[in-house]
C-alpha positions as CSV (number, residue, x, y, z in Angstrom):
1,X,19.3,120.1,-65.8
2,X,21.2,117.4,-67.6
3,X,24.4,117.8,-64.3
4,X,21.5,117.8,-61.6
5,X,19.9,114.8,-62.8
6,X,22.8,112.8,-62.6
7,X,23.8,114.2,-59.5
8,X,20.3,113.3,-57.7
9,X,20.6,109.5,-57.7
10,X,24.2,109.8,-56.6
11,X,23.1,111.8,-53.5
12,X,20.1,109.6,-52.6
13,X,23.0,106.8,-53.0
14,X,25.6,108.4,-50.3
15,X,22.6,109.7,-48.3
16,X,21.1,106.0,-47.6
17,X,24.9,104.3,-47.0
18,X,25.1,105.3,-43.7
19,X,21.4,103.9,-43.0
20,X,22.6,100.3,-44.5
21,X,24.6,99.5,-41.7
22,X,21.4,99.9,-39.4
23,X,19.8,97.1,-41.2
24,X,20.3,93.2,-39.9
25,X,19.9,91.0,-42.9
26,X,20.6,88.3,-41.6
27,X,21.9,86.0,-38.1
28,X,25.1,86.8,-36.5
29,X,28.5,84.9,-36.9
30,X,30.6,83.1,-34.1
31,X,33.0,80.6,-34.3
32,X,34.5,77.7,-32.4
33,X,38.3,76.6,-32.5
34,X,37.2,73.1,-32.4
35,X,41.1,71.5,-32.8
36,X,41.2,73.4,-29.4
37,X,38.3,71.6,-28.0
38,X,38.9,68.4,-29.3
39,X,42.7,68.5,-27.4
40,X,41.7,71.0,-24.5
41,X,38.5,70.3,-23.1
42,X,38.3,68.0,-20.0
43,X,36.0,65.8,-22.3
44,X,39.1,65.3,-24.8
45,X,41.0,64.4,-21.6
46,X,38.9,61.9,-20.6
47,X,38.8,60.3,-24.2
48,X,43.0,60.7,-24.2
49,X,42.5,58.7,-21.0
50,X,40.7,55.9,-22.1
51,X,41.9,55.4,-25.5
52,X,45.2,54.7,-22.8
53,X,43.2,52.3,-21.2
54,X,42.4,51.0,-24.3
55,X,46.0,50.6,-26.2
56,X,46.5,49.0,-22.5
57,X,44.1,46.1,-23.4
58,X,45.3,46.0,-26.9
59,X,49.1,45.4,-25.8
60,X,48.3,43.0,-23.3
61,X,46.0,41.1,-25.8
62,X,48.7,40.9,-28.3
63,X,51.6,40.3,-25.9
64,X,49.6,37.0,-25.0
65,X,48.4,36.4,-28.4
66,X,52.6,36.4,-29.1
67,X,52.7,34.1,-26.2
68,X,50.4,31.7,-27.4
69,X,51.8,31.9,-30.9
70,X,54.6,30.5,-29.5
71,X,53.1,27.2,-29.3
72,X,52.1,27.4,-33.1
73,X,54.9,25.2,-36.1
74,X,57.3,28.4,-36.9
75,X,56.1,28.6,-40.9
76,X,52.5,29.8,-39.5
77,X,53.7,32.1,-37.0
78,X,54.9,35.2,-38.4
79,X,51.7,35.2,-40.6
80,X,49.5,34.6,-38.0
81,X,51.2,37.5,-35.8
82,X,50.6,39.5,-38.3
83,X,47.4,38.9,-38.8
84,X,46.2,39.3,-35.1
85,X,48.1,42.5,-35.4
86,X,46.0,43.9,-38.2
87,X,43.2,43.0,-35.9
88,X,44.3,45.1,-32.8
89,X,45.2,48.0,-35.0
90,X,41.8,47.9,-36.7
91,X,40.4,48.2,-32.9
92,X,42.3,50.8,-31.6
93,X,41.1,53.0,-35.0
94,X,37.4,52.1,-34.2
95,X,37.9,53.0,-30.9
96,X,39.5,56.2,-31.3
97,X,36.9,57.0,-34.2
98,X,34.5,56.3,-31.5
99,X,35.9,58.3,-28.7
100,X,36.7,61.1,-31.0
101,X,32.8,60.9,-31.9
102,X,32.1,60.8,-28.0
103,X,33.8,64.8,-27.4
104,X,32.5,66.0,-31.1
105,X,28.6,65.2,-29.9
106,X,29.3,66.7,-26.5
107,X,30.7,69.7,-27.7
108,X,27.8,70.1,-30.8
109,X,25.5,70.1,-27.4
110,X,27.0,72.3,-25.6
111,X,27.0,74.7,-28.9
112,X,23.3,73.5,-29.5
113,X,22.3,74.9,-26.0
114,X,24.5,78.1,-26.4
115,X,22.9,78.7,-29.8
116,X,19.7,77.9,-27.9
117,X,20.3,81.1,-25.4
118,X,21.5,83.7,-28.1
119,X,19.1,83.1,-30.6
120,X,19.5,83.7,-34.4
121,X,23.5,82.8,-34.8
122,X,25.3,80.6,-36.5
123,X,28.3,79.1,-35.7
124,X,31.0,77.6,-38.0
125,X,34.9,76.1,-37.4
126,X,37.4,78.6,-37.2
127,X,39.7,76.4,-39.3
128,X,36.9,77.8,-41.9
129,X,37.9,81.1,-41.6
130,X,40.8,82.6,-43.1
131,X,40.8,85.9,-40.3
132,X,38.2,86.8,-37.8
133,X,38.3,89.1,-34.9
134,X,38.8,87.5,-32.0
135,X,35.4,88.6,-30.5
136,X,33.5,86.3,-32.8
137,X,35.6,83.3,-31.0
138,X,33.4,81.6,-27.9
139,X,35.6,78.7,-28.2
140,X,36.2,79.3,-24.7
141,X,32.7,79.3,-23.5
142,X,32.0,76.1,-25.4
143,X,34.9,74.6,-23.6
144,X,33.9,76.3,-20.0
145,X,30.5,75.1,-21.0
146,X,31.7,71.3,-22.0
147,X,33.8,71.4,-18.8
148,X,30.5,71.2,-16.3
149,X,29.3,68.4,-18.4
150,X,30.8,64.8,-18.1
151,X,30.6,62.4,-21.1
152,X,30.8,58.4,-21.3
153,X,32.8,55.9,-23.3
154,X,32.0,52.6,-24.5
155,X,33.0,49.9,-22.2
156,X,36.6,48.3,-22.7
157,X,37.2,46.0,-25.0
158,X,37.8,42.2,-24.0
159,X,40.5,40.6,-26.0
160,X,40.3,36.6,-26.8
161,X,43.2,34.8,-28.4
162,X,42.6,32.4,-30.8
163,X,44.6,30.8,-33.0
164,X,44.6,28.2,-35.7
165,X,45.2,25.4,-33.5
166,X,41.7,26.4,-31.6
167,X,39.6,26.0,-34.5
168,X,36.8,24.0,-34.0
169,X,37.7,20.4,-35.2
170,X,34.5,19.5,-38.4
171,X,31.8,18.9,-36.7
172,X,30.4,15.4,-36.3
173,X,28.4,14.1,-39.4
174,X,24.7,13.6,-38.7
175,X,23.5,10.8,-36.9
176,X,22.0,8.3,-39.4
177,X,19.0,6.9,-39.6
178,X,18.4,3.9,-37.8
179,X,18.3,0.9,-40.0
180,X,15.2,-0.7,-40.3
181,X,13.7,2.8,-40.8
182,X,13.8,4.7,-44.6
183,X,12.5,8.5,-44.2
184,X,10.4,9.8,-46.9
185,X,11.3,12.8,-49.4
186,X,8.1,14.4,-49.7
């Protein structure tokens, strides 16, 4: 009898294994290759075009700034040029981050629209997976959804050149009270 009592739980476990595949215990999981979306979608190409225009404006601003600095004394010229270049580099970094944010938001909007149609589905970045079947990858579908829509980027930056010589002089002192009138402090 003891052999039979040990055999019965094993038999029950073996019979239940084929049924465990039929139970749906959670959401389906799919993935999106984010880097591919950020490089191959129409929105990403538009972002690159926008950043090309920004870079041209910033380079033209730098050239104009260098020309303006020729009027400055030599000892201040290098320092002001480095400060101006740092400002333009920060501006380019801000523009790049803003363009990437626009494309990323557009991608996330399309993923959410796809999820709304499909129901209970989890979407993760392909970069977070070690291995996954190709059937799990919905990158091409997300890119085609993104390409069907459009995005808009911030206005192109405007460059204004100010050197140390352009700073306004000390403000004129406040007008004095007319003679004969005294002001009282309360």
